[in-house]
N, C-alpha and C positions, 0 to 999 in steps of 0.2 A: 687420683692418678689419671682418671679418664679426662678430667678437665685440663690437666697439665699436658697430656698427650695431644688433646684436641688443640690446645693453645700453640704447641710446637708445630703442629701441622698447619695451623692457620698462619703462623709466622713464616714458615717455609713457603706457603702459597703466596703470601704477600711479597716475599723477597723475589720469587720467580716473576710475579706480575710486575714488580718494580724494575727488575732487570729487563724484562720484555719491553716495558715502556721506555726505559733508557735507550735500548737498542733501536726501537722504532723512532725515537726522537733524534738519535744520532744519524739514522738513515735519512730522516727528513731534512736535517740540517745539511747533510752531505749533498743531497739532491738539490736543495735550495742554493747551496754554494756553487754547485756545478752549473745550475741554471743562470745564476748571477754572472758567472765567469763567461758563459756563452753570450749573454746579453751584453756584457762589457766588450767582448771581442766584436760582436755585431755592431754595437754603437761606434766603436773605434774604427771599424771598417767603413761605416757610413760617413764618419767625420773625414777619414782619409780620402774617400771618394769625392766628397764635397770639396775638399781642398784641392784635389787634382782638377776637378771641374772648374773651380775658380781660377786656377793657374792657367788652364787652357783658354778660358774666356778672356783673361787678361792678355794672353799671348795673341789671341785672334784680334782683339781690339788694337794691340800694338801693330800687328801686321796690316790691319785695315788702315791705320793712320799712315803707315809707310806707303801703302798703295795710293792713298790720297795725295801724299807728297809727290810720289812719282807721277801721278796723273797731272798734278799741277805743273810739274817740270816738263812733262811731255807736251802739255797744252801750250806752255810758254815757248818751248822749242819750236813747236809747230807754227805758232804765230810769227816767230822770228824768221823761220824758213819761208813762210808765206810772204812776209814783207820783203825778204831778200829776193825771192823769186819775182815779185812785182817790180822791184827796183831793177833787176836784171832784164826783165822784159821791156821796161821803159827805156833802159839804156840801150838795149838791142834795137828797139824801134827808133830811138834817136840816132843811133849809129847808122841804121839803114836809111833813115830820112836824110841825114847829112850826106851819105854816100850817093843817094839818088839825086839830091840837089846839086851835088858837084858834077855828076854825070850829065845832068840836064843843062848845067851852066857851061859845060865844057865842050 
């Protein structure tokens, strides 16, 4: 009888130890799952940030290209205006010279 009672006590102790181990394992799995979820959200945040940065970089490059085009247009317009101004000055000088020669001849 004592052996039977001792065996039942040992079985009860082993069942309690097994339940405690199951509970500890479940807690560890739950903690690992929560940590993995946080890591996934963090990684997702990093990817989203990187994508936003790539979009901004692409936008800035497009804006820089637009500014280069505008600069080229402005330089071309400036050259045209400079040439027009030179032509106008030459025409004004010629008109003045013709006027002076007419006055001198008259």
